[in-house]
N, C-alpha and C positions, 0 to 999 in steps of 0.2 A: 346346665344341668350334665350327667353323668354320663360317660363314652362306656356302653353297654358293651361296648367290642375289643376292650381292654379288660387282661384275664382280672379276677378276684382279686391275689395277692399277688405280689411279686416281691421277689427278695432278691436285694443283688449284693454284693464284693462279703458274702459269706455266706458257713451251708448253716443254715439251720438242724436242729434246734438251737438255738439260746438257753445257756443255767440263769434261770431266774433268779436265783443267788444272787447274780455275782450284780447287781445292781443296787445300789440303793434311794433310786429319788425317781417317777417323770413329773413331766414339765408339760403340762399341754394350755395348747392356742385354748379358745371358749370362740368365738364365734366361726359357723360350716365343722368348729370340731368336737367338741363338743357338745354342742346345741345345733340347732339343722338352721336357724335364723346368722343374718347378716345386721343387731341390733340397729345402724346406725343407721342404715334406709327403708329397718321400722316406723326407726322415729321420722324420719325424712315423710312417710308417707302422711302423717296427721296434715304435715304442713305441704303436703299436695306436691313432694319432690322426690320423691323417690326414684322416679328416674332419673332426673339426673344425679345426684347420690353416686345412685347405686350402680350405679354409669364411673366416676368413678371406683368406687369401690372395689371393682372389679378387674379396670386398669390397676390400681398399687397391689393386688393381690395378683397379679397377673407382673406385675413385678416389670409392667410398663411404663410407671407413674414409680423414677427411682423412691423418690425422694417420699417416708410416707407423714412421716410431720405433713409437709406442705398439705400433701393432701385429706388429711385427716383440718389441716383451720379451714382449707378447701371446705368440706362439705358441713363440718362445722358448725362453719359463715351462718353456710345454707339453716340452716335450723334455729337461727337469731328469733328467738316469739313468741318458739314452738312452748304450750302450756307444761307446766313440769308432768300435769298427769297424765300426757303421754308415753309416759317411760314405763307407769302403773295400765297404760292398757296393751303395748305389747309386752312384759311382765308376763300378763293372767290368759293373753289371749291370742300369743304366739313364740313368745319360746318354749318353746320343746327338746330336751333330749335328744340325740339319734342314738340311733340302735347302738345298743352294745355297750352305749360310757357307761354308765352306772355298773351293770359285772365289769368292765377293764375296772377301771379303778378302785370296787372293793374286792379283788382277784388278789390289785395290788399292794392294795392296801394291806390283808392278809397273809400277805409270800411278806410285810415290813418293809415297803417301799414309802417311802417318804413324798406325798403328792404336789407339784405346784402348778396354778394356775398362774400363769401372763397372759395378758389381752393388752391389746391393742385398743377391746370396748372400755365400758363403762363401768364402777364402781357398781351405781345401781346393779347391774343383771348377776356381775363377777361375784357379788357380796349371797345372793341364791345362789348357784350358782355352788360356792366351795363349799358353804355347808349345805347341799343334797347331795354334794358328791367327797366331803369327809376331804377340802382341802386345807394342809399347813400353813403352803404357804400363798399370799396372792399377790399379782399385784397388776395395777390396770388405773386406769384416766381419772380423771372425777369432774365430772361434769358439773357448769357454776349454773344459778340456779338465783335470784332474783326476781323479788317479785313475783313467787308460781308459774316463773317463765323459764328457758332457754335463752342464756345470754351467745349464744354462738362461741362460745372460748370453757376452760378448763383452768381449772381451777392448781394453782402450784404446789408439789407435796414433798415430801424430805428427800426425796432422793431426782424429785428430777418434775418437771409438768407433761412430758404425752411418754404413755408406752410403745417404741419401737424396735425394727430390731434390733442395737444396737442392745437398748435396753432390755428386755428377753432375754441378751446373749447375757449379760450380764448379770440377771438376776438369774440364772440355774445356778452361773458360776459363784454367786453370793450365797445362793442356798445350799450346794456339793461343802461349802466350807464350813456353814454353821454344824452341820450335820455331821464334818467329813471323812466325805467321800469326795474324788474324784470326777469332771465332766463325764469319765470315760465310764464308769457308774449311773448314771445317768440317760436317761430315753428323753425323747424328748416327738412332742405329736404334734402337728401343724397343716396348714393348709393353704397357706400366701405364699406370696415371695418373701414379705418383713419373720417371715419364720426358720428361715433357712438359717440366718447363723445363731441363733437357737441352736436347730438340730446339726449346727456342722460345726459345736462342742458337743454335742452326745455322744456317747458312746454307738446309742443304736439310734432312727433318724427315723420317724419314723409319719408319713407322706399321707391325710387322710381323704380320698375324693377334693385328690386338689388339683393343684396347677397343674400343666405342662411340665413349665420347670419347676417348680419342687417336686412332684417323682419322679424327673430323670436325675431329682441331684442325692433324694432319699435312700438308706437301707431296705428302708422298708413301704411299698404303693398299698393300701388297701382302696381299693378303686368301685369295691362296689358293696355292700352287704352292710357290715357293722364293725364297729369298734374291736370286740369283744375278741377278732381272729386272729391279731394282737398273739391271744394265749395263744394258737396252734405252735405258731414259734419257740415260748419262754415257759422251757418243761425244770 
């Protein structure tokens, strides 16, 4: 639950405003950042295991479980046998964009920035979110489905199996190199501990309704209200 005693928007380490023209790329986490849910928790609800999975998710995002890959494998194992149709249900009935997500992404694209969606979540959902928000680059995990049900495993992709914090940072670096900018010309937005490596690499790090550890290390913390508030410090 969001701590409403926190100031809505906090900046540290610089004096606003920053020049939007100085940035060429913006990288976003998905779950609880661009969208209001943790997709894996909602899939687990279909198996009657939401509380168990959500507890692991929360501990991982707070940084209490430091091995994201291990935490994800533990959660995935609890999803074994869940019908693949549960993914459609989550997408149609539960996935909602966070306030300001569309507005912020549209403004950044209008300013010429390339957008990156990099998630420890799943391609089933990132494909939809990326298409809706006009993302230029996407990296996320691919669920293995056999005979219409989740196996509790992931499919290895060309870059690897699990998009963890280190992979998020690599993706930021690779996308910057591809468009010919440095990571210091990038913005990184996230909410959980597995976003910290990516955020630390970027020229501007933004914590959105984030865990305490993430708020403390970010240059900007949006603690209440929508993502569009970031535009207040970018001119």
